[in-house]
C-alpha positions in Angstrom: 29.4 -34.9 80.9 27.3 -35.9 77.9 23.8 -34.5 77.6 22.6 -38.1 76.8 23.3 -39.6 80.2 26.0 -40.7 82.6 28.7 -41.6 80.0 30.6 -38.9 78.1 30.6 -39.0 74.3 34.1 -40.5 74.1 33.0 -43.5 76.3 29.8 -43.9 74.3 31.8 -43.9 71.0 34.3 -46.5 72.2 31.8 -48.8 73.8 29.3 -48.9 70.9 32.2 -49.2 68.3 33.4 -52.4 70.1 29.8 -53.9 70.3 29.2 -53.2 66.6 31.9 -55.6 65.6 30.8 -58.5 67.9 30.5 -61.8 66.0 27.0 -63.3 65.6 26.3 -66.3 67.7 23.4 -68.7 67.3 20.3 -67.9 69.6 21.8 -64.5 70.7 19.4 -61.5 70.7 20.2 -58.4 68.7 18.2 -55.2 68.3 17.3 -53.1 65.3 18.0 -49.3 65.5 16.7 -46.9 62.9 19.6 -45.7 60.7 18.3 -42.1 60.7 18.5 -41.9 64.5 21.8 -43.8 64.6 23.4 -41.3 62.1 22.4 -38.4 64.3 24.0 -40.2 67.3 27.2 -40.9 65.3 27.5 -37.2 64.4 26.8 -36.2 68.0 29.6 -38.4 69.5 32.0 -37.7 66.6 32.0 -41.4 65.5 33.5 -40.5 62.1 36.5 -38.3 61.6 34.5 -35.6 59.7 32.1 -35.2 62.7 34.7 -34.4 65.4 34.3 -30.6 65.0 30.7 -30.8 66.4 31.1 -33.3 69.2 28.6 -32.9 71.9 26.8 -30.0 70.2 23.3 -29.3 71.5 22.1 -28.6 68.0 22.7 -32.2 66.9 21.6 -34.0 70.0 19.8 -37.1 68.8 17.1 -37.4 71.5 15.4 -40.6 72.6 16.1 -43.7 70.5 13.4 -43.5 67.7 12.5 -46.6 65.6 9.3 -45.1 64.1 11.0 -45.1 60.7 11.1 -48.9 60.7 7.4 -49.4 61.7 4.1 -49.2 59.9 1.0 -47.4 61.2 0.0 -50.8 62.7 3.4 -50.9 64.5 4.5 -53.9 62.4 8.0 -53.9 60.9 8.1 -52.5 57.4 8.8 -54.9 54.5 12.0 -54.8 52.4 14.2 -53.1 55.0 17.9 -53.2 54.3 20.7 -53.8 56.8 22.9 -50.6 57.4 20.7 -48.7 54.9 17.5 -48.7 56.9 18.7 -50.0 60.2 21.7 -51.1 62.1 22.0 -54.1 64.4 23.2 -53.9 68.0 23.7 -56.7 70.5 21.6 -56.6 73.7 24.4 -54.9 75.7 24.5 -52.0 73.1 20.8 -51.6 73.1 20.6 -51.3 76.8 23.4 -48.7 76.8 21.7 -46.5 74.2 18.4 -46.7 76.0 20.0 -45.9 79.4 21.8 -42.9 77.9 18.9 -41.5 75.7 15.7 -43.3 76.6 13.1 -44.7 74.1 10.7 -42.5 72.3 7.0 -42.8 73.1 7.6 -46.0 75.0 8.1 -47.9 71.7 8.5 -51.6 71.8 12.1 -52.7 71.2 12.6 -54.6 67.9 14.5 -57.7 69.2 15.5 -60.4 66.8 17.3 -63.8 67.3 20.4 -64.9 65.5 19.7 -68.1 63.5 21.9 -70.5 61.6 21.5 -70.4 57.8 22.8 -72.6 54.9 22.5 -76.2 54.1 26.2 -77.1 53.8 28.2 -74.0 54.7 26.6 -72.8 57.9 26.6 -69.1 58.8 24.8 -67.0 61.4 22.4 -64.2 60.5 20.0 -62.0 62.4 16.4 -63.0 61.6 14.8 -59.6 60.9 11.6 -61.0 59.5 9.8 -63.6 61.6 7.6 -66.5 60.6 3.8 -65.9 60.9 2.0 -68.9 62.5 -1.8 -69.2 62.7 -2.8 -70.3 66.1 -6.2 -71.9 67.2 -7.7 -74.3 69.8 -8.7 -77.8 68.9 -12.2 -77.0 70.3 -12.7 -73.9 68.0 -10.5 -74.1 64.8 -12.5 -71.3 63.2 -11.0 -68.8 65.5 -7.5 -68.2 64.3 -5.0 -65.8 65.8 -1.8 -64.9 63.9 1.5 -64.5 65.8 5.1 -64.1 64.6 7.9 -66.3 65.9 11.6 -66.6 65.3 13.1 -69.7 63.7 15.2 -70.0 66.9 12.1 -70.1 69.1 11.2 -73.5 70.5 7.9 -75.4 70.3 7.7 -74.8 74.1 7.7 -71.1 73.6 4.8 -71.4 71.1 2.9 -73.5 73.6 3.4 -71.0 76.3 2.2 -68.2 74.0 -0.8 -70.3 73.1 -1.6 -71.0 76.7 -1.6 -67.3 77.5 -3.5 -66.4 74.3 -6.3 -69.0 74.9 -6.3 -68.7 78.7 -5.3 -72.4 79.4 -5.0 -73.0 83.1 -1.5 -74.0 84.3 -2.7 -77.4 85.6 -4.2 -78.4 82.2 -2.1 -80.8 80.2 -1.8 -79.7 76.5 -0.2 -80.9 73.3 0.3 -79.1 69.9 -0.5 -80.3 66.4 0.4 -79.2 62.9 -2.8 -78.8 60.9 -2.5 -79.0 57.1 -4.9 -77.8 54.4 -6.0 -81.4 53.7 -7.3 -81.6 57.2 -4.4 -83.8 58.3 -2.7 -83.4 61.6 0.9 -84.1 62.8 1.8 -84.0 66.5 4.7 -81.8 67.6 6.3 -84.2 70.1 9.6 -82.4 70.8 8.9 -79.2 72.7 12.6 -78.4 72.7 12.9 -78.4 69.0 13.2 -75.1 67.3 10.8 -73.7 64.7 13.4 -74.2 62.1 14.2 -77.7 63.1 10.5 -78.7 63.3 10.1 -77.5 59.7 7.3 -75.0 60.4 6.7 -72.6 57.5 5.0 -69.3 56.8 1.2 -69.5 57.5 1.4 -72.9 59.2 -1.7 -73.6 61.4 -0.8 -74.8 65.0 -3.6 -76.3 67.1 -3.5 -76.6 70.9 -5.4 -79.5 72.5 -6.4 -79.8 76.1 -7.3 -82.9 78.0 -11.1 -83.0 78.7 -12.9 -83.5 82.0 -12.4 -87.3 81.7 -8.6 -86.8 81.5 -8.7 -87.9 77.9 -7.4 -86.4 74.7 -10.4 -85.4 72.5 -8.4 -86.0 69.3 -7.6 -89.6 70.3 -11.3 -90.4 70.5 -12.6 -88.1 67.7 -12.4 -90.8 65.0 -11.4 -94.5 64.7 -9.5 -93.7 61.7 -7.2 -91.2 63.4 -4.0 -92.7 62.0 -5.0 -91.8 58.5 -6.1 -88.2 59.5 -3.2 -87.4 61.9 -0.6 -88.4 59.4 1.5 -90.2 61.9 4.7 -91.4 60.2 5.1 -95.2 60.1 7.9 -97.4 58.9 6.8 -99.9 56.2 9.3 -102.4 57.7 7.0 -102.6 60.9 4.3 -104.2 58.7 6.5 -106.7 57.0 5.9 -110.5 57.3 8.9 -112.1 58.9 8.4 -115.1 56.6 8.0 -113.7 53.1 9.7 -110.3 53.9 6.9 -108.5 52.2 3.9 -106.3 53.3 1.4 -108.4 55.3 -1.3 -110.0 53.1 -4.5 -111.1 54.9 -2.7 -110.6 58.3 -3.3 -112.9 61.3 -2.0 -112.4 64.8 -1.1 -115.5 66.9 -1.1 -115.9 70.7 2.4 -114.5 71.2 1.5 -111.3 69.5 3.4 -111.6 66.3 1.6 -111.2 63.0 2.1 -113.0 59.7 0.5 -113.4 56.3 -2.2 -116.1 56.8 -0.7 -118.3 54.0 2.9 -117.9 55.4 2.1 -119.0 59.0 -0.2 -121.7 57.7 2.6 -123.1 55.5 5.1 -123.1 58.5 2.6 -124.9 60.7 1.7 -127.5 58.0 5.4 -128.6 58.2 5.0 -129.1 62.0 1.9 -131.3 61.8 3.8 -134.5 62.3 5.1 -133.5 65.7 1.9 -131.6 66.6 3.8 -128.8 68.3 3.5 -125.4 66.6 5.9 -122.5 67.1 6.2 -118.8 66.3 8.9 -118.3 63.6 10.2 -115.2 65.5 10.1 -115.9 69.2 9.8 -119.7 69.0 7.0 -119.9 71.6 5.2 -123.2 71.1 1.5 -124.0 71.0 -0.4 -127.2 71.2 -2.9 -127.9 69.8 -2.7 -126.0 66.6 -4.2 -122.5 67.1 -7.0 -121.3 64.9 -6.1 -118.4 62.6 -8.4 -115.4 62.6 -7.9 -112.3 60.4 -6.6 -109.2 62.2 -9.1 -106.7 60.8 -7.6 -103.6 62.2 -4.1 -104.5 61.1 -5.4 -105.3 57.6 -7.0 -101.8 57.4 -3.7 -100.2 58.4 -1.8 -102.2 55.8 -4.3 -101.3 53.1 -4.0 -97.6 53.9 -0.2 -97.9 54.0 -0.3 -99.4 50.5 -2.5 -96.6 49.2 0.2 -94.1 50.2 2.3 -95.4 47.4 5.5 -94.5 49.2 8.4 -96.4 47.8 10.3 -98.8 50.1 13.4 -96.6 49.8 11.7 -93.3 50.7 14.0 -92.7 53.6 16.7 -90.2 52.7 20.1 -91.7 52.3 23.6 -90.4 51.8 23.6 -88.0 48.9 19.8 -87.6 48.8 18.1 -84.3 49.4 16.0 -84.5 52.6 12.5 -83.2 53.1 12.7 -79.9 55.1 9.3 -80.4 56.7 9.7 -84.0 58.0 10.4 -84.2 61.7 12.3 -87.2 63.2 12.9 -89.6 60.3 13.7 -87.5 57.2 12.2 -88.7 53.9 13.7 -88.2 50.5 12.6 -85.0 48.8 11.0 -85.2 45.4 10.5 -81.6 44.7 11.9 -78.2 45.8 10.0 -74.9 45.8 11.9 -71.9 44.6 9.5 -69.6 46.4 9.4 -71.3 49.8 13.0 -72.4 49.6 12.0 -75.7 51.0 12.3 -79.3 49.7 9.4 -81.7 50.1 8.8 -85.5 50.2 5.7 -86.8 48.4 3.4 -86.4 51.4 4.4 -82.9 52.3 4.5 -81.9 48.6 0.8 -82.7 48.4 0.2 -80.5 51.5 2.3 -77.8 49.9 0.2 -78.0 46.7 -3.0 -77.9 48.7 -1.9 -74.9 50.8 -0.6 -72.8 47.8 -3.1 -73.9 45.2 -3.6 -71.2 42.6 -0.4 -69.4 43.6 2.6 -69.4 41.3 5.1 -71.4 43.2 7.9 -72.6 41.0 8.6 -76.3 41.7 11.8 -78.0 40.4 13.4 -81.4 40.9 14.7 -81.8 44.5 18.0 -79.8 44.8 20.4 -79.1 47.6 21.2 -75.7 46.1 18.3 -73.8 47.4 20.4 -71.5 49.6 22.4 -70.5 46.5 19.2 -69.2 45.0 18.6 -66.4 47.5 20.5 -63.2 48.0 22.6 -63.4 51.2 22.5 -59.7 51.6 18.7 -59.2 51.4 17.3 -62.7 51.9 15.3 -62.3 48.6 15.1 -64.6 45.6 17.7 -64.1 42.9 15.3 -63.3 40.1 17.2 -60.6 38.2 20.6 -60.5 36.4 23.0 -57.6 36.2 24.6 -57.5 32.8 27.1 -54.9 33.9 28.5 -57.0 36.7 27.6 -60.4 35.2 25.9 -61.8 38.3 22.5 -62.8 39.6 20.8 -60.3 41.9 17.5 -59.8 43.8 15.1 -56.8 43.3 16.6 -54.9 46.2 20.2 -55.4 44.8 18.8 -53.9 41.5 17.3 -51.0 43.5 20.4 -50.1 45.5 23.8 -51.8 45.0 23.2 -52.1 41.2 21.4 -48.9 40.6 21.9 -47.5 37.1 23.3 -50.8 36.0 22.0 -52.7 33.0 19.7 -55.2 34.6 17.1 -57.7 33.2 15.0 -60.5 34.5 16.7 -63.9 35.0 14.2 -65.4 32.6 15.1 -62.9 29.9 18.8 -63.4 30.4 18.3 -67.2 30.3 16.6 -66.8 26.9 19.5 -64.8 25.6 22.0 -67.2 27.0 20.0 -70.1 25.6 20.6 -68.7 22.1 24.3 -68.5 22.9 24.3 -72.0 24.3 22.8 -73.4 21.1 25.5 -71.6 19.1 28.2 -73.0 21.5 26.7 -76.4 21.1 26.9 -76.2 17.4 30.5 -75.2 17.5 31.2 -78.0 19.9 29.6 -80.5 17.6 31.8 -79.2 14.7 34.8 -79.5 17.0 33.8 -83.0 18.0 33.5 -84.1 14.4 36.9 -82.6 13.5 38.5 -84.1 16.6 37.0 -87.5 15.8 38.5 -87.3 12.3 41.8 -86.2 13.8 41.5 -89.0 16.2 41.1 -91.5 13.4 44.1 -90.0 11.4 46.2 -90.2 14.6 45.3 -93.8 15.2 46.2 -94.6 11.6 49.5 -92.8 12.0 50.2 -94.6 15.2 49.6 -98.0 13.6 51.8 -97.0 10.6 54.5 -95.8 12.9 54.4 -99.0 14.9 54.8 -101.1 11.7 57.7 -98.9 10.6 59.3 -99.1 14.0 59.0 -102.9 14.0 60.7 -103.1 10.6 63.5 -100.8 11.8 63.9 -102.9 14.9 64.3 -106.1 12.9 66.7 -104.5 10.4 68.8 -103.1 13.3 68.8 -106.4 15.1 70.0 -108.1 11.9 72.9 -105.7 11.3 74.1 -105.7 14.8 73.7 -109.4 15.0 75.9 -109.8 11.9 78.4 -107.3 13.3 78.5 -109.2 16.6 79.0 -112.5 14.8 81.8 -111.0 12.7 83.5 -109.7 15.8 83.0 -113.0 17.6 84.7 -114.9 14.6 87.6 -112.5 14.6 87.9 -112.8 18.4 87.9 -116.6 18.2 90.5 -116.7 15.4 92.7 -114.3 17.3 92.5 -116.3 20.4 93.3 -119.5 18.4 96.4 -118.0 16.9 97.6 -116.7 20.3 97.1 -120.1 21.8 99.0 -121.8 18.9 101.9 -119.4 19.2 101.9 -120.0 22.9 102.2 -123.7 22.5 105.0 -123.5 20.0 107.0 -121.1 22.2 106.4 -123.0 25.4 107.4 -126.3 23.6 110.7 -124.8 22.5 111.3 -123.3 26.0 110.7 -126.6 27.6 113.4 -128.3 25.5 115.9 -125.6 26.5 114.8 -126.1 30.2 115.6 -129.8 29.9 119.0 -129.3 28.4 119.9 -126.6 31.0 118.9 -129.0 33.9 121.1 -131.8 32.3 124.1 -129.4 32.0 123.7 -128.4 35.7 123.6 -132.0 36.7 126.8 -132.7 34.7 128.6 -129.8 36.2 127.7 -130.8 39.7 129.0 -134.4 38.9 132.4 -132.9 37.6 132.6 -130.7 40.6 132.2 -133.7 42.9 134.9 -135.7 41.0 137.3 -132.7 41.2 136.8 -132.5 44.9 137.5 -136.2 45.3 140.6 -135.9 43.0 142.0 -133.0 45.2 142.1 -135.4 48.1 143.9 -138.3 46.5 147.6 -139.1 47.5 148.4 -140.7 44.2 150.2 -138.2 42.1 150.1 -140.1 38.9 146.3 -140.6 39.1 145.8 -136.9 40.0 147.8 -135.8 36.9 146.1 -138.2 34.5 142.5 -137.5 35.8 143.0 -133.7 36.1 143.5 -133.3 32.4 140.2 -135.1 31.6 138.2 -133.5 34.4 139.3 -130.0 33.8 138.3 -130.0 30.1 135.2 -127.6 29.6 132.0 -129.4 28.6 129.7 -128.1 25.8 127.1 -125.6 27.0 123.7 -124.5 25.5 123.7 -121.0 24.1 121.7 -119.0 26.7 121.4 -116.0 24.3 119.2 -118.1 22.1 115.8 -116.7 23.3 113.0 -119.1 22.3 110.4 -116.1 22.5 112.3 -113.6 20.4 110.8 -114.8 17.1 107.2 -114.7 18.4 104.6 -112.4 16.7 103.7 -109.3 18.7 99.9 -108.6 19.0 100.3 -105.1 20.4 99.7 -103.5 17.0 96.7 -105.6 16.4 95.3 -104.8 19.8 95.8 -101.1 19.1 94.0 -101.4 15.7 91.1 -103.1 17.4 90.9 -100.4 20.0 90.9 -97.8 17.3 88.2 -99.7 15.5 86.1 -99.8 18.7 86.5 -96.0 19.2 85.5 -95.3 15.7 82.5 -97.6 16.0 81.3 -96.0 19.3 81.8 -92.5 17.9 79.8 -93.4 14.8 77.0 -95.0 16.8 76.8 -92.2 19.3 76.6 -89.7 16.6 73.9 -91.5 14.7 71.9 -92.4 17.9 72.0 -88.7 19.0 70.4 -87.7 15.7 67.6 -90.2 16.4 67.3 -89.2 20.0 66.9 -85.5 19.1 64.2 -86.4 16.7 62.4 -88.6 19.3 62.7 -85.8 21.9 61.0 -83.3 19.5 57.9 -85.5 19.0 57.4 -86.0 22.8 55.2 -82.9 22.6 51.6 -84.0 22.8 50.0 -83.1 19.4 47.1 -80.7 19.8 46.5 -79.1 16.4 45.8 -80.7 13.0 49.3 -79.8 11.9 50.8 -81.6 14.9 48.9 -84.7 14.0 50.1 -84.6 10.4 53.6 -83.9 11.5 53.5 -87.0 13.7 52.1 -89.0 10.8 55.0 -88.0 8.6 57.7 -89.1 11.1 
């Protein structure tokens, strides 16, 4: 059994090891444990391989959990503590286990911290070690201010509960909270479920709690008739636009239906309705008769005048791609500046409050940027104000003290000055390169134009040669076809004469054959003998061996010669075209150097 409690050292080691690697989840609670005490505990349970020989030794028993090394004499958490160097973080289950096994020294208060979400675009969770200090007071006594620290994950409701307890506000009393700015302007915190981070509360913000009085009224509502100007309630300029001219109200009047217009605008509308003597509201179309008298709405006129004096542009609402004000609640206005010290962006109104609050302090303002989170060290939550020349990266003062100890480090401003000199030299080289490239560009353009002209000349010359060659071949083809057709006509004519004679001879032979057959059947011997001699005599026959096509010219030799000519022409063309193609392939490479350009020009 372990000396520290009910669990043996093996169980302690396994359970704490598993809890140490738990992922951070927004709004979870984690606890700080002094690294000095935790190293003793690790040695006692043999957490690392080199400690196993002393496991459970009474000589190294860590004793009660002791966080005194993390606290000042006033029991506040020390500044500039570093995770894993000065403290380790444990989830609530791990803290409870350690306290149940070892107890807590001198009844120290646990250092519990919430997990908050950081980052503007890439969100990540982080334990909020250092809390925001808010200054709390009552509306009835704003000179008495009490400071309290809150997590960014705490809600406005938690602040209200703390203030109720702090200022002894009875449970039955209705309250509301206000932001109080240095310019004596107030902004009501309406959403009690909003977190400190979402509400845009910052370090040193004054929060005022107001109670209803004995008349069941809010004192701040009746404190001044010009409350709207003092409380800094956000208004939309569109709510004070005239529906006729679509501009801010000028000399506003309110008619019976409740809608308001510029006096000149509604007068012009009603002048057009004088003939029918029925007058209507341009928005709700409610009619009036007779024509109502128009009286100036004094209160509305004062509101519009104050709105004009704010000089907020009509497009002050943050749109897509705009940097939003981190302080605005509800509707977010477009930020005009970002503070590199506060790491917040501000609209014009909140920028004035920031300037008033930090007047005389060296807060570095820059144009509104969405890169504020990139300007802090994610390891130590400090500003990146130094530069490590050894590792070539921006670092904070704690990085320079620990991770980059003994490295060559300078201030970011000094490194900027050095890099600025290099930048000027780089710019000079770039300007020279630009001039040379512009010269090369002009030469290349001239080379391209020259090549286009040369190519056009070659195209025309090639077209002429091939056109003449085609025409020559066409003439030879036509002449050859004519000769073949002439020879065909002669041979066919001769053959047709032979065909006619052969057909005549066949007819004569058939006639003789018929006469011989008739003669064979006669009974007259004398007639038979006399006719036989005549009919048996052989007639003249055409010479069948006389071939009418034997004397024709053979075109086979000519065809073979033409075929050979075609092969030679194709071989010649293919060989010459390959030479050209190889050259064209070589210049497909994009010219990048001056020599490349000159080479292209010479082609």
